[in-house]
DRENKE-623399 format. One record per residue (C-alpha): x, z, y. Coordinates in steps of 0.25 Angstrom, whole numbers, plus 2048, in hexadecimal, padded with zeros to 3 digits. Each point is the difference from the previous one (the first is absolute). Layout:
N
xx=X, zz=Z, yy=Y
...
This chain:
505
xx=67F, zz=7D9, yy=83A
xx=801, zz=80B, yy=7F6
xx=803, zz=7FD, yy=7F1
xx=800, zz=808, yy=7F3
xx=809, zz=7F6, yy=7FA
xx=80B, zz=7FE, yy=80A
xx=805, zz=80D, yy=808
xx=80A, zz=7FA, yy=809
xx=802, zz=80D, yy=807
xx=804, zz=807, yy=7F3
xx=809, zz=7F4, yy=7FD
xx=807, zz=802, yy=80E
xx=801, zz=80F, yy=7FE
xx=805, zz=7FE, yy=7F2
xx=80B, zz=7F6, yy=804
xx=804, zz=80A, yy=80B
xx=801, zz=80B, yy=7F7
xx=808, zz=7F8, yy=7F6
xx=80A, zz=7FC, yy=80B
xx=801, zz=80E, yy=804
xx=802, zz=805, yy=7F2
xx=80B, zz=7F6, yy=7FE
xx=807, zz=804, yy=80C
xx=7FF, zz=80E, yy=7FC
xx=805, zz=7FD, yy=7F2
xx=80C, zz=7F9, yy=807
xx=803, zz=80C, yy=809
xx=7FE, zz=80A, yy=7F5
xx=80A, zz=7F8, yy=7F8
xx=80A, zz=800, yy=80B
xx=7FF, zz=80F, yy=802
xx=801, zz=803, yy=7F1
xx=80C, zz=7F6, yy=7FD
xx=806, zz=801, yy=80E
xx=802, zz=7F1, yy=801
xx=7F9, zz=7F6, yy=808
xx=805, zz=7F5, yy=7F6
xx=7FF, zz=806, yy=7F2
xx=7FF, zz=7F3, yy=7F8
xx=801, zz=7F1, yy=802
xx=7F1, zz=7FE, yy=803
xx=802, zz=809, yy=80C
xx=80A, zz=7F7, yy=807
xx=807, zz=7F6, yy=7F7
xx=80B, zz=7FD, yy=809
xx=803, zz=80E, yy=805
xx=7FF, zz=805, yy=7F2
xx=80A, zz=7F5, yy=7FB
xx=80A, zz=803, yy=80B
xx=7FF, zz=80F, yy=7FD
xx=802, zz=7FE, yy=7F1
xx=80D, zz=7F8, yy=802
xx=805, zz=80B, yy=80A
xx=7FC, zz=80B, yy=7F6
xx=808, zz=7F9, yy=7F5
xx=80C, zz=800, yy=809
xx=7FE, zz=80E, yy=802
xx=801, zz=803, yy=7F1
xx=80C, zz=7F7, yy=7FF
xx=807, zz=807, yy=80B
xx=7FD, zz=80D, yy=7FA
xx=807, zz=7FB, yy=7F3
xx=80C, zz=7FC, yy=808
xx=801, zz=80D, yy=807
xx=800, zz=807, yy=7F2
xx=80B, zz=7F6, yy=7FC
xx=808, zz=802, yy=80D
xx=7FF, zz=80F, yy=7FD
xx=806, zz=7FE, yy=7F2
xx=80B, zz=7F7, yy=806
xx=803, zz=80A, yy=80B
xx=802, zz=80B, yy=7F6
xx=809, zz=7F7, yy=7F7
xx=809, zz=7FC, yy=80C
xx=800, zz=80F, yy=804
xx=806, zz=804, yy=7F3
xx=80A, zz=7F4, yy=801
xx=804, zz=805, yy=80D
xx=802, zz=80E, yy=7FC
xx=808, zz=7FC, yy=7F4
xx=809, zz=7F7, yy=809
xx=803, zz=80B, yy=80A
xx=803, zz=80A, yy=7F5
xx=80A, zz=7F6, yy=7FA
xx=806, zz=7FE, yy=80D
xx=802, zz=80F, yy=801
xx=806, zz=801, yy=7F2
xx=809, zz=7F4, yy=803
xx=805, zz=807, yy=80D
xx=803, zz=80C, yy=7F7
xx=808, zz=7F7, yy=7F7
xx=808, zz=7FB, yy=80C
xx=803, zz=80E, yy=804
xx=806, zz=802, yy=7F2
xx=808, zz=7F3, yy=800
xx=806, zz=804, yy=80E
xx=804, zz=80D, yy=7FA
xx=807, zz=7F8, yy=7F4
xx=809, zz=7F9, yy=80A
xx=808, zz=80D, yy=801
xx=80C, zz=801, yy=7F7
xx=7FF, zz=80F, yy=7FD
xx=7F2, zz=800, yy=7FA
xx=7FA, zz=800, yy=7F2
xx=7FB, zz=7F2, yy=7FF
xx=7FA, zz=802, yy=7F3
xx=7F6, zz=80B, yy=805
xx=7FC, zz=7F7, yy=80C
xx=7FD, zz=7F5, yy=7F6
xx=7F7, zz=80A, yy=7F8
xx=7F9, zz=803, yy=80D
xx=7FE, zz=7F1, yy=803
xx=7FB, zz=7FD, yy=7F2
xx=7F5, zz=80B, yy=802
xx=7FC, zz=7FA, yy=80D
xx=800, zz=7F2, yy=7FA
xx=7F7, zz=805, yy=7F5
xx=7F7, zz=806, yy=80A
xx=7FF, zz=7F2, yy=807
xx=7FC, zz=7FA, yy=7F3
xx=7F5, zz=80A, yy=7FE
xx=7FA, zz=7FE, yy=80E
xx=800, zz=7F1, yy=7FE
xx=7F9, zz=801, yy=7F3
xx=7F6, zz=80A, yy=804
xx=7FC, zz=7F9, yy=80D
xx=7F3, zz=7FA, yy=7FB
xx=7F2, zz=801, yy=805
xx=7F5, zz=7FC, yy=7F6
xx=80A, zz=7F9, yy=7F8
xx=806, zz=7F8, yy=80B
xx=80F, zz=802, yy=803
xx=805, zz=7F8, yy=80C
xx=80E, zz=805, yy=800
xx=803, zz=7F9, yy=7F3
xx=7FF, zz=7F1, yy=7FE
xx=800, zz=7F5, yy=80A
xx=7F2, zz=7F9, yy=800
xx=7F9, zz=803, yy=80D
xx=7F3, zz=808, yy=800
xx=7F4, zz=7FA, yy=807
xx=7F5, zz=809, yy=806
xx=7F3, zz=7FA, yy=804
xx=7FE, zz=802, yy=80F
xx=7F4, zz=7F8, yy=805
xx=7F6, zz=7F6, yy=7FD
xx=800, zz=7F6, yy=80B
xx=7F3, zz=7F8, yy=802
xx=800, zz=7F3, yy=809
xx=7F5, zz=7FA, yy=808
xx=7FC, zz=7F7, yy=7F3
xx=7FE, zz=80C, yy=7F8
xx=80D, zz=7FE, yy=7F7
xx=807, zz=80D, yy=7FC
xx=80F, zz=801, yy=7FE
xx=807, zz=80D, yy=7FB
xx=80C, zz=805, yy=808
xx=80B, zz=809, yy=7FA
xx=80B, zz=809, yy=805
xx=80C, zz=7FD, yy=7F7
xx=809, zz=80C, yy=7FD
xx=80E, zz=7FD, yy=7FC
xx=805, zz=808, yy=7F4
xx=80D, zz=807, yy=802
xx=807, zz=801, yy=7F3
xx=808, zz=80D, yy=800
xx=804, zz=7FF, yy=7F2
xx=80F, zz=7FF, yy=7FB
xx=7FC, zz=7F4, yy=7F6
xx=80B, zz=7F6, yy=7FE
xx=7F7, zz=7F4, yy=801
xx=801, zz=7F4, yy=7F7
xx=809, zz=7F4, yy=803
xx=7FA, zz=7F3, yy=7FC
xx=80A, zz=7F7, yy=7F9
xx=7F7, zz=7F4, yy=7FF
xx=7FB, zz=800, yy=80E
xx=802, zz=7F6, yy=80C
xx=80F, zz=801, yy=803
xx=804, zz=807, yy=80D
xx=80F, zz=7FE, yy=7FF
xx=801, zz=7F9, yy=80D
xx=7FB, zz=80D, yy=807
xx=80C, zz=808, yy=7FB
xx=80E, zz=7FB, yy=801
xx=80C, zz=808, yy=7FA
xx=80D, zz=7FE, yy=808
xx=809, zz=7FF, yy=7F4
xx=7FF, zz=801, yy=7F1
xx=80A, zz=80B, yy=7FF
xx=801, zz=80E, yy=807
xx=80E, zz=804, yy=801
xx=808, zz=80C, yy=804
xx=80A, zz=7F9, yy=808
xx=800, zz=801, yy=80F
xx=7FF, zz=7F4, yy=80A
xx=80C, zz=7FD, yy=809
xx=805, zz=7F9, yy=80C
xx=80E, zz=7FA, yy=801
xx=807, zz=800, yy=80D
xx=80D, zz=7F7, yy=801
xx=80A, zz=804, yy=80A
xx=807, zz=7F2, yy=804
xx=80F, zz=7FF, yy=804
xx=801, zz=802, yy=80E
xx=805, zz=809, yy=80B
xx=7FF, zz=80D, yy=7FA
xx=80E, zz=803, yy=805
xx=7FA, zz=7FE, yy=80E
xx=7FF, zz=80D, yy=808
xx=7F2, zz=802, yy=806
xx=7F9, zz=7F8, yy=7F5
xx=7F4, zz=808, yy=7FC
xx=7F6, zz=7FD, yy=7F5
xx=7F4, zz=808, yy=7FC
xx=7F9, zz=801, yy=7F3
xx=7F2, zz=807, yy=800
xx=7FB, zz=805, yy=7F3
xx=7F2, zz=807, yy=7FF
xx=801, zz=803, yy=80F
xx=80E, zz=806, yy=800
xx=80A, zz=7F9, yy=808
xx=80E, zz=7FE, yy=7FC
xx=80B, zz=7FA, yy=809
xx=80D, zz=7FA, yy=7FD
xx=80B, zz=7FE, yy=80A
xx=80B, zz=7F6, yy=7FE
xx=80F, zz=804, yy=801
xx=80E, zz=7FA, yy=7FD
xx=802, zz=7FE, yy=7F1
xx=7F2, zz=800, yy=7FC
xx=7F9, zz=7F4, yy=7F9
xx=7F2, zz=7FD, yy=7FA
xx=803, zz=808, yy=7F3
xx=802, zz=80C, yy=809
xx=7F3, zz=7FE, yy=807
xx=7F9, zz=7FF, yy=7F3
xx=807, zz=80D, yy=7FB
xx=7FC, zz=807, yy=80C
xx=7F2, zz=7FD, yy=7FF
xx=7FF, zz=803, yy=7F1
xx=806, zz=80E, yy=803
xx=7F7, zz=803, yy=80B
xx=7F3, zz=7FC, yy=7F9
xx=803, zz=808, yy=7F4
xx=804, zz=80C, yy=808
xx=7F2, zz=800, yy=806
xx=7FA, zz=803, yy=7F2
xx=7F3, zz=7F9, yy=804
xx=7F6, zz=801, yy=7F5
xx=801, zz=7F5, yy=7F6
xx=80A, zz=7F8, yy=809
xx=80E, zz=7FD, yy=7FC
xx=80B, zz=7F6, yy=804
xx=80B, zz=7F9, yy=7F8
xx=80A, zz=7F5, yy=804
xx=809, zz=7F6, yy=7FA
xx=80B, zz=7FC, yy=80A
xx=7F8, zz=7FC, yy=80C
xx=7F2, zz=7FF, yy=7FA
xx=7F8, zz=80D, yy=802
xx=7F4, zz=802, yy=7F8
xx=7F5, zz=80A, yy=804
xx=7F7, zz=804, yy=7F4
xx=7F2, zz=807, yy=801
xx=7F9, zz=806, yy=7F4
xx=7F4, zz=805, yy=808
xx=7F4, zz=7FD, yy=7F9
xx=7F5, zz=7FE, yy=80A
xx=808, zz=7FE, yy=80D
xx=809, zz=7F5, yy=806
xx=80D, zz=803, yy=807
xx=803, zz=7F9, yy=80D
xx=80E, zz=7FB, yy=803
xx=805, zz=7FB, yy=80D
xx=80D, zz=7F9, yy=803
xx=806, zz=7FE, yy=80E
xx=80C, zz=7FE, yy=808
xx=800, zz=808, yy=80C
xx=80D, zz=7FC, yy=808
xx=80C, zz=7F8, yy=7FF
xx=7FA, zz=7F4, yy=7F8
xx=7FA, zz=7F5, yy=809
xx=800, zz=7F6, yy=7F4
xx=7F9, zz=80A, yy=7F6
xx=808, zz=7FC, yy=7F4
xx=804, zz=80D, yy=7FA
xx=7F4, zz=805, yy=7F9
xx=7F5, zz=7F8, yy=7F8
xx=7F1, zz=805, yy=7FF
xx=7F9, zz=803, yy=7F3
xx=7FD, zz=7F1, yy=7FE
xx=80F, zz=7FC, yy=801
xx=7FE, zz=7F9, yy=80E
xx=80B, zz=803, yy=80B
xx=7F9, zz=806, yy=80B
xx=802, zz=80A, yy=80C
xx=7F3, zz=808, yy=7FD
xx=7FA, zz=801, yy=7F3
xx=7F6, zz=809, yy=7F8
xx=7F9, zz=800, yy=7F3
xx=7FA, zz=809, yy=7F5
xx=803, zz=804, yy=7F2
xx=7F3, zz=7FF, yy=7F8
xx=7FA, zz=80C, yy=7F9
xx=804, zz=801, yy=7F1
xx=7F1, zz=801, yy=7FB
xx=7F9, zz=7F4, yy=7FB
xx=7F2, zz=7FE, yy=803
xx=7F2, zz=7FA, yy=7FD
xx=7FA, zz=7F9, yy=80C
xx=7F1, zz=7FF, yy=800
xx=7F9, zz=7F5, yy=807
xx=7FD, zz=801, yy=80F
xx=7F5, zz=7F7, yy=800
xx=7F8, zz=801, yy=7F3
xx=7F6, zz=80B, yy=7FE
xx=7FE, zz=80A, yy=7F5
xx=7F3, zz=800, yy=7F7
xx=7FB, zz=80A, yy=7F7
xx=807, zz=7FF, yy=7F3
xx=80C, zz=7F9, yy=805
xx=80C, zz=806, yy=7F7
xx=80E, zz=7FF, yy=803
xx=80B, zz=803, yy=7F6
xx=80F, zz=804, yy=803
xx=80A, zz=800, yy=7F5
xx=80D, zz=809, yy=802
xx=809, zz=7FF, yy=7F4
xx=7F8, zz=802, yy=7F3
xx=7F5, zz=807, yy=807
xx=7F3, zz=7F9, yy=806
xx=7F8, zz=806, yy=80B
xx=7F1, zz=7FC, yy=804
xx=7F7, zz=803, yy=80B
xx=7F2, zz=7F9, yy=802
xx=7FA, zz=800, yy=80D
xx=7F2, zz=805, yy=803
xx=7F5, zz=7FC, yy=80A
xx=805, zz=800, yy=80F
xx=80F, zz=802, yy=7FC
xx=80B, zz=7F8, yy=806
xx=80F, zz=7FD, yy=7FC
xx=804, zz=80D, yy=806
xx=7F8, zz=807, yy=7F6
xx=805, zz=7F7, yy=7F5
xx=80F, zz=803, yy=804
xx=7FD, zz=80F, yy=800
xx=7F9, zz=800, yy=7F3
xx=80C, zz=7F9, yy=7F9
xx=809, zz=80A, yy=807
xx=7F9, zz=80B, yy=7FA
xx=800, zz=7FA, yy=7F3
xx=80F, zz=7FE, yy=800
xx=803, zz=80D, yy=806
xx=7F8, zz=807, yy=7F5
xx=809, zz=7F9, yy=7F5
xx=80C, zz=808, yy=805
xx=80A, zz=7F5, yy=7FD
xx=80E, zz=804, yy=803
xx=806, zz=7FB, yy=80D
xx=7F3, zz=7F9, yy=804
xx=7FA, zz=804, yy=80D
xx=7F5, zz=7F8, yy=808
xx=7FB, zz=7FF, yy=80E
xx=7F4, zz=7F8, yy=806
xx=802, zz=7F9, yy=80D
xx=7FD, zz=7F3, yy=808
xx=809, zz=7F5, yy=803
xx=802, zz=7FA, yy=80E
xx=7F4, zz=7F7, yy=7FE
xx=7F7, zz=80C, yy=7FC
xx=7FF, zz=7FD, yy=7F1
xx=800, zz=80C, yy=7F7
xx=80C, zz=802, yy=7F7
xx=803, zz=809, yy=7F4
xx=80F, zz=803, yy=801
xx=807, zz=805, yy=7F3
xx=80E, zz=805, yy=801
xx=809, zz=802, yy=7F4
xx=80D, zz=809, yy=7FF
xx=802, zz=7FF, yy=7F1
xx=802, zz=7F4, yy=7F7
xx=7FA, zz=7F3, yy=804
xx=7F2, zz=7FD, yy=7FB
xx=7F7, zz=7F4, yy=7FF
xx=7F5, zz=7FE, yy=80B
xx=7F4, zz=7F8, yy=801
xx=7F2, zz=800, yy=806
xx=7F3, zz=7F9, yy=7FC
xx=7F1, zz=801, yy=804
xx=7F3, zz=7FD, yy=7F9
xx=7F1, zz=801, yy=805
xx=7F4, zz=805, yy=7F8
xx=805, zz=80E, yy=7FC
xx=7FA, zz=80E, yy=800
xx=804, zz=807, yy=80D
xx=809, zz=80C, yy=7FF
xx=7FB, zz=80E, yy=805
xx=802, zz=804, yy=80F
xx=809, zz=80B, yy=7FC
xx=808, zz=7F8, yy=7F6
xx=80E, zz=806, yy=7FF
xx=7FB, zz=80E, yy=801
xx=803, zz=803, yy=7F2
xx=80E, zz=7FB, yy=801
xx=804, zz=80A, yy=80B
xx=80C, zz=808, yy=7FB
xx=808, zz=808, yy=809
xx=809, zz=806, yy=7F5
xx=80B, zz=7F7, yy=805
xx=806, zz=7FE, yy=80E
xx=7FD, zz=7F1, yy=7FF
xx=7F2, zz=803, yy=7FB
xx=7FD, zz=809, yy=80B
xx=804, zz=7F6, yy=80B
xx=7F8, zz=7F5, yy=7FA
xx=7F4, zz=80A, yy=7FF
xx=800, zz=803, yy=80E
xx=7FD, zz=7F1, yy=805
xx=7F6, zz=7FE, yy=7F5
xx=7F8, zz=80C, yy=803
xx=7FE, zz=7FB, yy=80E
xx=7FA, zz=7F4, yy=7FB
xx=7F6, zz=807, yy=7F7
xx=7FC, zz=80A, yy=80B
xx=7FE, zz=7F4, yy=809
xx=7F7, zz=7FA, yy=7F5
xx=7F8, zz=80D, yy=7FF
xx=7FE, zz=801, yy=80F
xx=7FB, zz=7F2, yy=801
xx=7F6, zz=802, yy=7F4
xx=7FB, zz=80D, yy=807
xx=7FE, zz=7F8, yy=80D
xx=7F9, zz=7F4, yy=7F9
xx=7F6, zz=80A, yy=7FA
xx=7FE, zz=807, yy=80D
xx=7FD, zz=7F3, yy=807
xx=7F6, zz=7FC, yy=7F5
xx=7FA, zz=80E, yy=7FF
xx=7FD, zz=7FF, yy=80F
xx=7FA, zz=7F2, yy=7FF
xx=7F7, zz=804, yy=7F5
xx=7FB, zz=80D, yy=808
xx=7FD, zz=7F7, yy=80C
xx=7F8, zz=7F6, yy=7F8
xx=7F9, zz=80B, yy=7F9
xx=7FC, zz=807, yy=80D
xx=7FC, zz=7F2, yy=805
xx=7F7, zz=7FD, yy=7F4
xx=7F9, zz=80E, yy=801
xx=7FD, zz=7FC, yy=80F
xx=7FC, zz=7F2, yy=7FC
xx=7F6, zz=806, yy=7F5
xx=7FA, zz=809, yy=80B
xx=7FE, zz=7F4, yy=809
xx=7FA, zz=7F8, yy=7F6
xx=7F6, zz=80B, yy=7FC
xx=7FC, zz=801, yy=80F
xx=7FE, zz=7F1, yy=800
xx=7F7, zz=800, yy=7F4
xx=7F8, zz=80C, yy=806
xx=7FE, zz=7F9, yy=80D
xx=7FA, zz=7F4, yy=7F8
xx=7F7, zz=807, yy=7F5
xx=7FE, zz=80F, yy=804
xx=7F3, zz=804, yy=806
xx=7FE, zz=805, yy=80E
xx=7FA, zz=80E, yy=7FC
xx=7FC, zz=803, yy=80E
xx=7F8, zz=7F3, yy=801
xx=7FB, zz=801, yy=7F2
xx=7FB, zz=80E, yy=803
xx=7F8, zz=7FC, yy=80C
xx=7FB, zz=7F3, yy=7F9
xx=7FB, zz=809, yy=7F5
xx=7F8, zz=808, yy=809
xx=7FA, zz=7F4, yy=807
xx=7FD, zz=7F9, yy=7F3
xx=7F9, zz=80D, yy=7FA
xx=7F7, zz=800, yy=80C
xx=7FD, zz=7F1, yy=7FF
xx=7FD, zz=802, yy=7F1
xx=7F6, zz=80B, yy=803
xx=7F9, zz=7F7, yy=80B
xx=800, zz=7F4, yy=7F7
xx=7FA, zz=809, yy=7F5
xx=7F5, zz=804, yy=809
xx=7FE, zz=7F2, yy=805
xx=7FE, zz=7FB, yy=7F2
xx=7F6, zz=80C, yy=7FD
xx=7F8, zz=7FC, yy=80C
xx=800, zz=7F1, yy=7FC
xx=7FC, zz=804, yy=7F2
xx=7F3, zz=807, yy=806
xx=7FB, zz=7F2, yy=806
xx=7F9, zz=7FC, yy=7F3
xx=7F9, zz=80D, yy=7FF
xx=7FA, zz=7FE, yy=80E
xx=7F9, zz=7F3, yy=7FC
xx=7F8, zz=808, yy=7F6
xx=7F9, zz=807, yy=80B
xx=7FA, zz=7F2, yy=804
xx=7F8, zz=800, yy=7F3
xx=7FA, zz=80E, yy=800
């Protein structure tokens, strides 16, 4: 049945043409935008995933820029630390030269001062975009990643770069902080110039017996006495007194009162071993007493070093801002620890402070006791001085090159002290360079990874939303043909009502 009111053929043809046109528009949009999912209406789920990934890409681009900035800052710090190391090494060469007696120490001191000023200039100039990581103690955090878990929660990851303070600042000792006195024990309240001694008593006995031999060992040197007719215990003591003094051992002397021999040592940082033995002719072992006054056949002991010491805790830790103060006579010396330091650093810092004061007769040394605890030893060859040590938390840390300003090689004592102190400073500068180098390598690795990660994310986004241009091109040609056919079909369908007119002619 034909109808002039309802043209079903035209309706079908029109629907077909509209469908072809819609597909053609979609394909043309893909070709023009390059995306198969250009908006949420194209595919809401895929579009949402791609937008989350796209936001991550933009975030990682920002992270990459931040890593590049941090990398440059650390590179400047490393270069500064390496330069400081070289300059400190030059200073060491000058200090070594000052150990000689026939040199002009004042001219050497002038050279050292110039190198010291150059170190200060390098440290002050070592900044990038206003950030100087060779001054201060606060760590610098560099944003390294944004980590998204399966629930969509995002957390920031950071690379912490420890500052390496290479200044000569003295720090600030906090007198009102938590007491740390228990961590620093002074061995005495006074540092005297008198030596330590050991008394050896030669008891009455068979010193007239031929063949009796007694041996006294002092600082590794053996001295033998042989009994003979007419000799007594006083003769034995006198014999050993003369032999010990004739050796002219450094800092060691002997004196006697009747049968009591006293061996005295004024060595500041070294004990002296003394051994006593009867070698023959005395089965009972009653002629010689050991250093403790006990009658024995074989005895040994040690004369303690003259120096007094501050022994630091072998179990407690050192926190940033922990300050320790040593009083020697009327002078007070402070050192405040920085991050990552230990009691060796504290002891060496206090040593540098005391050495810089140039007190007459005062010399220092840092060592460990038999239990491994660090000690600051102080010897005195002049008049007795008071001695004490305290500690308080919460101070402002001293600079890593604290004590450099106090190096003075114009005197023999100053030159000797400077040689030990400069070694500690070179060690700190080397450690700083190594720390920066490690951080720089880590940041470079992370930056390279972030770059590769951004490329991978972009590739993933492209897989989700980018159009397949080959397929779109083929589809476009097919749809254009379909459009032409649908247009012709609609044209034919529209002619059907005209055909009905012929029935009425």
